[in-house]
HTML snippet that shows the backbone in 3Dmol.js (N, CA, C, O; Angstrom):
<script src="https://3Dmol.org/build/3Dmol-min.js"></script>
<div id="view" style="width:600px;height:400px;position:relative"></div>
<script>
const pdb = `
ATOM      1  N   MET A   1      -4.801  31.247  28.267  1.00  0.00           N
ATOM      2  CA  MET A   1      -4.111  29.681  28.509  1.00  0.00           C
ATOM      3  C   MET A   1      -3.604  29.048  29.801  1.00  0.00           C
ATOM      4  O   MET A   1      -3.066  29.950  30.443  1.00  0.00           O
ATOM      5  N   PRO A   2      -3.568  28.390  30.179  1.00  0.00           N
ATOM      6  CA  PRO A   2      -3.240  27.984  31.761  1.00  0.00           C
ATOM      7  C   PRO A   2      -1.844  27.989  31.611  1.00  0.00           C
ATOM      8  O   PRO A   2      -1.360  27.910  30.482  1.00  0.00           O
ATOM      9  N   ARG A   3      -1.102  28.076  32.663  1.00  0.00           N
ATOM     10  CA  ARG A   3       0.204  28.061  32.637  1.00  0.00           C
ATOM     11  C   ARG A   3       0.517  27.073  33.819  1.00  0.00           C
ATOM     12  O   ARG A   3      -0.266  26.515  34.587  1.00  0.00           O
ATOM     13  N   PRO A   4       1.645  27.029  33.758  1.00  0.00           N
ATOM     14  CA  PRO A   4       1.976  25.743  35.134  1.00  0.00           C
ATOM     15  C   PRO A   4       1.682  26.423  36.345  1.00  0.00           C
ATOM     16  O   PRO A   4       1.675  27.654  36.315  1.00  0.00           O
ATOM     17  N   PRO A   5       1.463  25.890  37.294  1.00  0.00           N
ATOM     18  CA  PRO A   5       1.202  26.200  38.737  1.00  0.00           C
ATOM     19  C   PRO A   5       2.374  27.281  39.482  1.00  0.00           C
ATOM     20  O   PRO A   5       3.502  26.792  39.416  1.00  0.00           O
ATOM     21  N   LYS A   6       2.338  28.560  40.132  1.00  0.00           N
ATOM     22  CA  LYS A   6       3.475  28.818  40.470  1.00  0.00           C
ATOM     23  C   LYS A   6       3.324  29.441  41.723  1.00  0.00           C
ATOM     24  O   LYS A   6       2.340  30.173  41.610  1.00  0.00           O
ATOM     25  N   ASP A   7       3.740  29.522  42.744  1.00  0.00           N
ATOM     26  CA  ASP A   7       3.390  30.247  44.059  1.00  0.00           C
ATOM     27  C   ASP A   7       4.006  31.408  43.995  1.00  0.00           C
ATOM     28  O   ASP A   7       5.236  31.452  43.981  1.00  0.00           O
ATOM     29  N   VAL A   8       3.252  32.506  43.946  1.00  0.00           N
ATOM     30  CA  VAL A   8       3.504  34.007  43.939  1.00  0.00           C
ATOM     31  C   VAL A   8       3.202  34.516  45.625  1.00  0.00           C
ATOM     32  O   VAL A   8       2.182  34.298  46.279  1.00  0.00           O
ATOM     33  N   THR A   9       4.353  35.198  46.022  1.00  0.00           N
ATOM     34  CA  THR A   9       3.609  35.967  47.092  1.00  0.00           C
ATOM     35  C   THR A   9       3.239  37.452  46.867  1.00  0.00           C
ATOM     36  O   THR A   9       3.859  38.101  46.024  1.00  0.00           O
ATOM     37  N   CYS A  10       2.217  38.024  47.619  1.00  0.00           N
ATOM     38  CA  CYS A  10       1.787  39.417  47.390  1.00  0.00           C
ATOM     39  C   CYS A  10       2.648  39.973  48.650  1.00  0.00           C
ATOM     40  O   CYS A  10       3.218  39.316  49.521  1.00  0.00           O
ATOM     41  N   ARG A  11       2.561  41.574  48.460  1.00  0.00           N
ATOM     42  CA  ARG A  11       3.225  42.278  49.273  1.00  0.00           C
ATOM     43  C   ARG A  11       2.733  42.270  50.713  1.00  0.00           C
ATOM     44  O   ARG A  11       3.391  42.731  51.646  1.00  0.00           O
ATOM     45  N   CYS A  12       1.792  41.834  50.805  1.00  0.00           N
ATOM     46  CA  CYS A  12       0.776  41.666  52.089  1.00  0.00           C
ATOM     47  C   CYS A  12       1.642  40.332  53.020  1.00  0.00           C
ATOM     48  O   CYS A  12       1.674  40.268  54.249  1.00  0.00           O
ATOM     49  N   GLY A  13       2.269  39.388  52.100  1.00  0.00           N
ATOM     50  CA  GLY A  13       2.653  38.364  52.762  1.00  0.00           C
ATOM     51  C   GLY A  13       1.858  37.044  52.479  1.00  0.00           C
ATOM     52  O   GLY A  13       2.139  36.005  53.077  1.00  0.00           O
ATOM     53  N   HIS A  14       0.737  37.126  51.436  1.00  0.00           N
ATOM     54  CA  HIS A  14      -0.279  36.186  51.495  1.00  0.00           C
ATOM     55  C   HIS A  14       0.349  35.400  50.325  1.00  0.00           C
ATOM     56  O   HIS A  14       0.801  36.066  49.394  1.00  0.00           O
ATOM     57  N   THR A  15       0.420  34.158  50.277  1.00  0.00           N
ATOM     58  CA  THR A  15       1.048  33.197  49.219  1.00  0.00           C
ATOM     59  C   THR A  15      -0.301  32.455  48.222  1.00  0.00           C
ATOM     60  O   THR A  15      -1.218  31.900  48.827  1.00  0.00           O
ATOM     61  N   SER A  16      -0.308  32.504  46.936  1.00  0.00           N
ATOM     62  CA  SER A  16      -1.401  32.171  46.290  1.00  0.00           C
ATOM     63  C   SER A  16      -0.623  31.296  45.095  1.00  0.00           C
ATOM     64  O   SER A  16       0.434  31.647  44.571  1.00  0.00           O
ATOM     65  N   THR A  17      -1.205  30.352  44.847  1.00  0.00           N
ATOM     66  CA  THR A  17      -0.662  29.300  43.684  1.00  0.00           C
ATOM     67  C   THR A  17      -1.664  30.024  42.333  1.00  0.00           C
ATOM     68  O   THR A  17      -2.858  30.308  42.420  1.00  0.00           O
ATOM     69  N   MET A  18      -0.792  30.202  41.145  1.00  0.00           N
ATOM     70  CA  MET A  18      -1.112  31.049  40.160  1.00  0.00           C
ATOM     71  C   MET A  18      -1.172  29.780  38.978  1.00  0.00           C
ATOM     72  O   MET A  18      -0.335  28.877  38.999  1.00  0.00           O
ATOM     73  N   THR A  19      -2.171  29.833  38.045  1.00  0.00           N
ATOM     74  CA  THR A  19      -2.298  29.318  36.917  1.00  0.00           C
ATOM     75  C   THR A  19      -2.427  30.391  35.826  1.00  0.00           C
ATOM     76  O   THR A  19      -2.212  30.067  34.658  1.00  0.00           O
ATOM     77  N   ILE A  20      -2.821  31.850  36.192  1.00  0.00           N
ATOM     78  CA  ILE A  20      -3.336  32.524  35.308  1.00  0.00           C
ATOM     79  C   ILE A  20      -2.248  33.882  35.393  1.00  0.00           C
ATOM     80  O   ILE A  20      -1.521  33.930  36.386  1.00  0.00           O
ATOM     81  N   SER A  21      -2.146  34.885  34.446  1.00  0.00           N
ATOM     82  CA  SER A  21      -1.408  36.092  34.288  1.00  0.00           C
ATOM     83  C   SER A  21      -1.702  37.050  35.455  1.00  0.00           C
ATOM     84  O   SER A  21      -0.746  37.733  35.821  1.00  0.00           O
ATOM     85  N   LYS A  22      -2.728  37.188  36.019  1.00  0.00           N
ATOM     86  CA  LYS A  22      -2.851  38.125  36.950  1.00  0.00           C
ATOM     87  C   LYS A  22      -4.268  37.875  37.876  1.00  0.00           C
ATOM     88  O   LYS A  22      -5.298  37.589  37.266  1.00  0.00           O
ATOM     89  N   MET A  23      -4.284  37.958  38.957  1.00  0.00           N
ATOM     90  CA  MET A  23      -5.459  37.894  39.760  1.00  0.00           C
ATOM     91  C   MET A  23      -5.524  38.814  41.046  1.00  0.00           C
ATOM     92  O   MET A  23      -4.498  39.465  41.240  1.00  0.00           O
ATOM     93  N   LEU A  24      -6.536  38.980  41.946  1.00  0.00           N
ATOM     94  CA  LEU A  24      -6.831  39.809  42.946  1.00  0.00           C
ATOM     95  C   LEU A  24      -6.136  38.994  44.267  1.00  0.00           C
ATOM     96  O   LEU A  24      -6.224  37.770  44.165  1.00  0.00           O
ATOM     97  N   CYS A  25      -5.592  39.395  45.252  1.00  0.00           N
ATOM     98  CA  CYS A  25      -5.232  38.997  46.491  1.00  0.00           C
ATOM     99  C   CYS A  25      -6.321  38.484  47.261  1.00  0.00           C
ATOM    100  O   CYS A  25      -7.287  39.229  47.099  1.00  0.00           O
ATOM    101  N   ILE A  26      -6.598  37.491  48.063  1.00  0.00           N
ATOM    102  CA  ILE A  26      -7.693  37.679  49.040  1.00  0.00           C
ATOM    103  C   ILE A  26      -7.645  37.816  50.250  1.00  0.00           C
ATOM    104  O   ILE A  26      -8.437  37.465  51.124  1.00  0.00           O
ATOM    105  N   LYS A  27      -6.397  38.502  50.315  1.00  0.00           N
ATOM    106  CA  LYS A  27      -6.082  39.275  51.888  1.00  0.00           C
ATOM    107  C   LYS A  27      -6.258  40.649  51.571  1.00  0.00           C
ATOM    108  O   LYS A  27      -7.291  41.175  51.985  1.00  0.00           O
ATOM    109  N   CYS A  28      -5.269  41.489  50.767  1.00  0.00           N
ATOM    110  CA  CYS A  28      -5.478  42.741  50.497  1.00  0.00           C
ATOM    111  C   CYS A  28      -6.231  43.322  49.533  1.00  0.00           C
ATOM    112  O   CYS A  28      -6.519  44.515  49.623  1.00  0.00           O
ATOM    113  N   GLY A  29      -6.646  42.555  48.487  1.00  0.00           N
ATOM    114  CA  GLY A  29      -7.477  43.119  47.245  1.00  0.00           C
ATOM    115  C   GLY A  29      -6.520  43.557  46.125  1.00  0.00           C
ATOM    116  O   GLY A  29      -7.095  43.680  45.044  1.00  0.00           O
ATOM    117  N   LYS A  30      -5.453  43.772  46.115  1.00  0.00           N
ATOM    118  CA  LYS A  30      -4.664  44.219  45.179  1.00  0.00           C
ATOM    119  C   LYS A  30      -4.105  42.871  44.206  1.00  0.00           C
ATOM    120  O   LYS A  30      -4.218  41.669  44.444  1.00  0.00           O
ATOM    121  N   TYR A  31      -3.476  43.550  43.051  1.00  0.00           N
ATOM    122  CA  TYR A  31      -3.113  42.583  41.835  1.00  0.00           C
ATOM    123  C   TYR A  31      -2.063  41.955  42.372  1.00  0.00           C
ATOM    124  O   TYR A  31      -1.339  42.537  43.180  1.00  0.00           O
ATOM    125  N   ILE A  32      -1.838  40.631  41.974  1.00  0.00           N
ATOM    126  CA  ILE A  32      -0.654  39.741  42.008  1.00  0.00           C
ATOM    127  C   ILE A  32      -0.765  39.390  40.543  1.00  0.00           C
ATOM    128  O   ILE A  32      -1.771  39.151  39.875  1.00  0.00           O
ATOM    129  N   PHE A  33       0.727  39.423  40.148  1.00  0.00           N
ATOM    130  CA  PHE A  33       0.936  38.614  38.684  1.00  0.00           C
ATOM    131  C   PHE A  33       1.735  37.441  38.782  1.00  0.00           C
ATOM    132  O   PHE A  33       2.415  37.185  39.775  1.00  0.00           O
ATOM    133  N   TYR A  34       1.662  36.692  37.723  1.00  0.00           N
ATOM    134  CA  TYR A  34       2.440  35.483  37.203  1.00  0.00           C
ATOM    135  C   TYR A  34       3.766  36.028  37.140  1.00  0.00           C
ATOM    136  O   TYR A  34       4.584  35.563  37.934  1.00  0.00           O
ATOM    137  N   ASP A  35       4.129  36.920  36.349  1.00  0.00           N
ATOM    138  CA  ASP A  35       5.437  37.518  35.909  1.00  0.00           C
ATOM    139  C   ASP A  35       5.500  38.972  35.861  1.00  0.00           C
ATOM    140  O   ASP A  35       4.570  39.697  36.214  1.00  0.00           O
ATOM    141  N   ASP A  36       6.891  39.476  35.309  1.00  0.00           N
ATOM    142  CA  ASP A  36       7.157  41.023  35.214  1.00  0.00           C
ATOM    143  C   ASP A  36       6.613  41.253  33.948  1.00  0.00           C
ATOM    144  O   ASP A  36       6.320  42.431  33.745  1.00  0.00           O
ATOM    145  N   GLN A  37       6.398  40.491  33.064  1.00  0.00           N
ATOM    146  CA  GLN A  37       5.885  40.826  31.542  1.00  0.00           C
ATOM    147  C   GLN A  37       4.317  41.174  31.858  1.00  0.00           C
ATOM    148  O   GLN A  37       3.781  42.195  31.427  1.00  0.00           O
ATOM    149  N   SER A  38       3.632  40.174  32.687  1.00  0.00           N
ATOM    150  CA  SER A  38       2.304  40.659  32.975  1.00  0.00           C
ATOM    151  C   SER A  38       1.922  41.875  33.581  1.00  0.00           C
ATOM    152  O   SER A  38       0.940  42.520  33.214  1.00  0.00           O
ATOM    153  N   ARG A  39       2.885  42.293  34.757  1.00  0.00           N
ATOM    154  CA  ARG A  39       2.995  43.426  35.403  1.00  0.00           C
ATOM    155  C   ARG A  39       3.123  44.515  34.487  1.00  0.00           C
ATOM    156  O   ARG A  39       2.191  45.317  34.436  1.00  0.00           O
ATOM    157  N   ARG A  40       3.994  44.656  33.847  1.00  0.00           N
ATOM    158  CA  ARG A  40       4.403  45.715  32.678  1.00  0.00           C
ATOM    159  C   ARG A  40       3.217  45.746  31.852  1.00  0.00           C
ATOM    160  O   ARG A  40       2.695  46.852  31.986  1.00  0.00           O
ATOM    161  N   ARG A  41       2.558  45.005  31.047  1.00  0.00           N
ATOM    162  CA  ARG A  41       1.398  44.900  30.175  1.00  0.00           C
ATOM    163  C   ARG A  41       0.340  45.683  31.313  1.00  0.00           C
ATOM    164  O   ARG A  41      -0.010  46.822  31.002  1.00  0.00           O
ATOM    165  N   HIS A  42      -0.069  45.231  32.344  1.00  0.00           N
ATOM    166  CA  HIS A  42      -1.220  45.774  33.201  1.00  0.00           C
ATOM    167  C   HIS A  42      -0.981  47.381  33.361  1.00  0.00           C
ATOM    168  O   HIS A  42      -1.905  48.179  33.200  1.00  0.00           O
ATOM    169  N   ARG A  43       0.200  47.734  33.655  1.00  0.00           N
ATOM    170  CA  ARG A  43       1.024  49.188  33.885  1.00  0.00           C
ATOM    171  C   ARG A  43       0.481  49.932  32.668  1.00  0.00           C
ATOM    172  O   ARG A  43      -0.280  50.885  32.833  1.00  0.00           O
ATOM    173  N   ILE A  44       0.916  49.452  31.225  1.00  0.00           N
ATOM    174  CA  ILE A  44       0.788  50.051  30.401  1.00  0.00           C
ATOM    175  C   ILE A  44      -0.527  50.305  29.807  1.00  0.00           C
ATOM    176  O   ILE A  44      -0.911  51.306  29.200  1.00  0.00           O
ATOM    177  N   HIS A  45      -1.178  49.172  30.102  1.00  0.00           N
ATOM    178  CA  HIS A  45      -2.676  49.301  29.508  1.00  0.00           C
ATOM    179  C   HIS A  45      -3.501  50.438  30.407  1.00  0.00           C
ATOM    180  O   HIS A  45      -4.195  51.385  30.037  1.00  0.00           O
ATOM    181  N   SER A  46      -3.158  49.978  31.694  1.00  0.00           N
ATOM    182  CA  SER A  46      -3.549  51.210  32.798  1.00  0.00           C
ATOM    183  C   SER A  46      -3.660  52.510  32.316  1.00  0.00           C
ATOM    184  O   SER A  46      -4.696  53.055  31.936  1.00  0.00           O
ATOM    185  N   PHE A  47      -1.963  53.217  32.367  1.00  0.00           N
ATOM    186  CA  PHE A  47      -1.942  54.170  31.727  1.00  0.00           C
ATOM    187  C   PHE A  47      -2.681  54.678  30.286  1.00  0.00           C
ATOM    188  O   PHE A  47      -3.124  55.823  30.190  1.00  0.00           O
ATOM    189  N   TYR A  48      -2.745  53.925  29.434  1.00  0.00           N
ATOM    190  CA  TYR A  48      -3.406  54.158  27.927  1.00  0.00           C
ATOM    191  C   TYR A  48      -4.912  54.661  28.495  1.00  0.00           C
ATOM    192  O   TYR A  48      -5.589  55.627  28.145  1.00  0.00           O
ATOM    193  N   GLY A  49      -5.112  53.846  29.292  1.00  0.00           N
ATOM    194  CA  GLY A  49      -7.055  54.041  29.654  1.00  0.00           C
ATOM    195  C   GLY A  49      -7.122  55.204  30.341  1.00  0.00           C
ATOM    196  O   GLY A  49      -8.145  55.873  30.201  1.00  0.00           O
ATOM    197  N   VAL A  50      -6.072  55.684  31.208  1.00  0.00           N
ATOM    198  CA  VAL A  50      -6.261  57.134  31.897  1.00  0.00           C
ATOM    199  C   VAL A  50      -6.060  58.020  31.065  1.00  0.00           C
ATOM    200  O   VAL A  50      -6.785  59.012  31.141  1.00  0.00           O
ATOM    201  N   ALA A  51      -4.949  57.962  29.929  1.00  0.00           N
ATOM    202  CA  ALA A  51      -4.717  58.836  29.188  1.00  0.00           C
ATOM    203  C   ALA A  51      -5.838  59.038  28.119  1.00  0.00           C
ATOM    204  O   ALA A  51      -6.096  60.227  27.934  1.00  0.00           O
ATOM    205  N   LEU A  52      -6.464  58.276  27.475  1.00  0.00           N
ATOM    206  CA  LEU A  52      -7.543  58.107  26.953  1.00  0.00           C
ATOM    207  C   LEU A  52      -8.933  58.970  27.504  1.00  0.00           C
ATOM    208  O   LEU A  52      -9.590  59.773  26.843  1.00  0.00           O
ATOM    209  N   LEU A  53      -9.144  58.582  28.796  1.00  0.00           N
ATOM    210  CA  LEU A  53     -10.278  58.954  29.896  1.00  0.00           C
ATOM    211  C   LEU A  53      -9.938  60.620  29.899  1.00  0.00           C
ATOM    212  O   LEU A  53     -10.844  61.452  29.851  1.00  0.00           O
ATOM    213  N   ALA A  54      -8.530  60.976  29.962  1.00  0.00           N
ATOM    214  CA  ALA A  54      -8.215  62.487  30.317  1.00  0.00           C
ATOM    215  C   ALA A  54      -8.415  63.397  28.968  1.00  0.00           C
ATOM    216  O   ALA A  54      -8.719  64.590  28.955  1.00  0.00           O
ATOM    217  N   ALA A  55      -8.145  62.462  27.713  1.00  0.00           N
ATOM    218  CA  ALA A  55      -8.373  63.320  26.458  1.00  0.00           C
ATOM    219  C   ALA A  55      -9.570  63.332  25.908  1.00  0.00           C
ATOM    220  O   ALA A  55      -9.805  64.138  25.008  1.00  0.00           O
ATOM    221  N   GLY A  56     -10.636  62.348  26.400  1.00  0.00           N
ATOM    222  CA  GLY A  56     -11.874  62.434  26.274  1.00  0.00           C
ATOM    223  C   GLY A  56     -12.621  63.677  26.830  1.00  0.00           C
ATOM    224  O   GLY A  56     -13.461  64.318  26.199  1.00  0.00           O
ATOM    225  N   LEU A  57     -12.162  63.957  28.220  1.00  0.00           N
ATOM    226  CA  LEU A  57     -12.621  64.730  29.135  1.00  0.00           C
ATOM    227  C   LEU A  57     -12.216  65.954  28.671  1.00  0.00           C
ATOM    228  O   LEU A  57     -13.059  66.839  28.521  1.00  0.00           O
ATOM    229  N   THR A  58     -11.176  66.128  28.444  1.00  0.00           N
ATOM    230  CA  THR A  58     -10.664  67.686  27.886  1.00  0.00           C
ATOM    231  C   THR A  58     -11.173  67.902  26.582  1.00  0.00           C
ATOM    232  O   THR A  58     -11.234  69.084  26.242  1.00  0.00           O
ATOM    233  N   LEU A  59     -11.585  66.981  25.704  1.00  0.00           N
ATOM    234  CA  LEU A  59     -12.353  67.205  24.534  1.00  0.00           C
ATOM    235  C   LEU A  59     -14.025  67.776  24.536  1.00  0.00           C
ATOM    236  O   LEU A  59     -14.598  68.517  23.736  1.00  0.00           O
ATOM    237  N   ILE A  60     -14.531  67.083  25.807  1.00  0.00           N
ATOM    238  CA  ILE A  60     -15.855  67.460  25.963  1.00  0.00           C
ATOM    239  C   ILE A  60     -15.574  68.892  26.623  1.00  0.00           C
ATOM    240  O   ILE A  60     -16.376  69.702  26.156  1.00  0.00           O
ATOM    241  N   THR A  61     -14.841  69.385  27.406  1.00  0.00           N
ATOM    242  CA  THR A  61     -14.572  70.575  28.055  1.00  0.00           C
ATOM    243  C   THR A  61     -14.502  71.729  27.012  1.00  0.00           C
ATOM    244  O   THR A  61     -15.139  72.780  27.075  1.00  0.00           O
ATOM    245  N   TYR A  62     -13.529  71.322  25.939  1.00  0.00           N
ATOM    246  CA  TYR A  62     -13.340  72.272  24.714  1.00  0.00           C
ATOM    247  C   TYR A  62     -14.618  72.575  24.140  1.00  0.00           C
ATOM    248  O   TYR A  62     -15.013  73.732  24.004  1.00  0.00           O
ATOM    249  N   PHE A  63     -15.343  71.452  23.765  1.00  0.00           N
ATOM    250  CA  PHE A  63     -16.784  71.493  23.015  1.00  0.00           C
ATOM    251  C   PHE A  63     -17.564  72.349  23.727  1.00  0.00           C
ATOM    252  O   PHE A  63     -18.070  73.297  23.127  1.00  0.00           O
ATOM    253  N   PHE A  64     -17.740  72.214  24.774  1.00  0.00           N
ATOM    254  CA  PHE A  64     -18.664  72.754  26.132  1.00  0.00           C
ATOM    255  C   PHE A  64     -18.230  74.374  26.190  1.00  0.00           C
ATOM    256  O   PHE A  64     -19.090  75.236  26.372  1.00  0.00           O
ATOM    257  N   VAL A  65     -17.042  74.650  26.045  1.00  0.00           N
ATOM    258  CA  VAL A  65     -16.590  76.060  26.248  1.00  0.00           C
ATOM    259  C   VAL A  65     -16.663  76.801  24.823  1.00  0.00           C
ATOM    260  O   VAL A  65     -16.904  77.996  24.653  1.00  0.00           O
ATOM    261  N   GLU A  66     -16.436  75.951  23.953  1.00  0.00           N
ATOM    262  CA  GLU A  66     -16.575  76.677  22.555  1.00  0.00           C
ATOM    263  C   GLU A  66     -18.225  76.930  22.037  1.00  0.00           C
ATOM    264  O   GLU A  66     -18.634  77.976  21.533  1.00  0.00           O
ATOM    265  N   MET A  67     -18.909  75.897  22.255  1.00  0.00           N
ATOM    266  CA  MET A  67     -20.376  76.028  21.691  1.00  0.00           C
ATOM    267  C   MET A  67     -21.313  76.451  22.728  1.00  0.00           C
ATOM    268  O   MET A  67     -22.454  76.544  22.276  1.00  0.00           O
ATOM    269  N   ILE A  68     -21.220  76.719  23.881  1.00  0.00           N
ATOM    270  CA  ILE A  68     -22.163  77.011  25.016  1.00  0.00           C
ATOM    271  C   ILE A  68     -21.539  78.164  25.805  1.00  0.00           C
ATOM    272  O   ILE A  68     -22.249  79.166  25.894  1.00  0.00           O
ATOM    273  N   VAL A  69     -20.670  78.193  26.230  1.00  0.00           N
ATOM    274  CA  VAL A  69     -20.031  79.411  27.199  1.00  0.00           C
ATOM    275  C   VAL A  69     -19.769  80.720  26.216  1.00  0.00           C
ATOM    276  O   VAL A  69     -20.139  81.822  26.621  1.00  0.00           O
ATOM    277  N   VAL A  70     -19.216  80.611  25.101  1.00  0.00           N
ATOM    278  CA  VAL A  70     -18.329  81.511  24.262  1.00  0.00           C
ATOM    279  C   VAL A  70     -19.845  82.452  23.553  1.00  0.00           C
ATOM    280  O   VAL A  70     -19.776  83.680  23.489  1.00  0.00           O
ATOM    281  N   PRO A  71     -21.046  81.761  23.101  1.00  0.00           N
ATOM    282  CA  PRO A  71     -21.978  82.227  22.731  1.00  0.00           C
ATOM    283  C   PRO A  71     -22.805  83.187  23.684  1.00  0.00           C
ATOM    284  O   PRO A  71     -23.585  84.011  23.207  1.00  0.00           O
ATOM    285  N   LEU A  72     -22.607  83.049  25.060  1.00  0.00           N
ATOM    286  CA  LEU A  72     -23.572  83.514  25.921  1.00  0.00           C
ATOM    287  C   LEU A  72     -22.910  84.750  26.225  1.00  0.00           C
ATOM    288  O   LEU A  72     -23.620  85.613  26.743  1.00  0.00           O
ATOM    289  N   PHE A  73     -21.511  85.068  25.982  1.00  0.00           N
ATOM    290  CA  PHE A  73     -20.790  86.451  26.356  1.00  0.00           C
ATOM    291  C   PHE A  73     -20.052  86.676  24.926  1.00  0.00           C
ATOM    292  O   PHE A  73     -18.901  86.349  24.636  1.00  0.00           O
ATOM    293  N   PRO A  74     -20.919  87.254  24.194  1.00  0.00           N
ATOM    294  CA  PRO A  74     -20.305  87.961  22.968  1.00  0.00           C
ATOM    295  C   PRO A  74     -19.433  89.076  22.944  1.00  0.00           C
ATOM    296  O   PRO A  74     -19.765  89.847  23.845  1.00  0.00           O
ATOM    297  N   ARG A  75     -18.654  89.412  22.430  1.00  0.00           N
ATOM    298  CA  ARG A  75     -17.720  90.521  22.175  1.00  0.00           C
ATOM    299  C   ARG A  75     -18.436  91.721  21.658  1.00  0.00           C
ATOM    300  O   ARG A  75     -17.810  92.746  21.388  1.00  0.00           O
TER     301      ARG A  75
END
`;
const viewer = $3Dmol.createViewer("view");
viewer.addModel(pdb, "pdb");
viewer.setStyle({}, {cartoon: {color: "spectrum"}});
viewer.zoomTo();
viewer.render();
</script>
């Protein structure tokens, strides 16, 4: 849903007029946000994505060790 136009300045100094919650800065390529709520939402979603990826890799590693490595070296 479009929002009222707002001038937002990136950390690199470039100013953009925004009508959406987030977009990439044309100068430096980093995200700029319409407001702090959008910034927090992006940070939380990024954290959950990384956490799910780490959990998935841990699970795959566990199954690899239990199903392949352990039977190769019986006690």
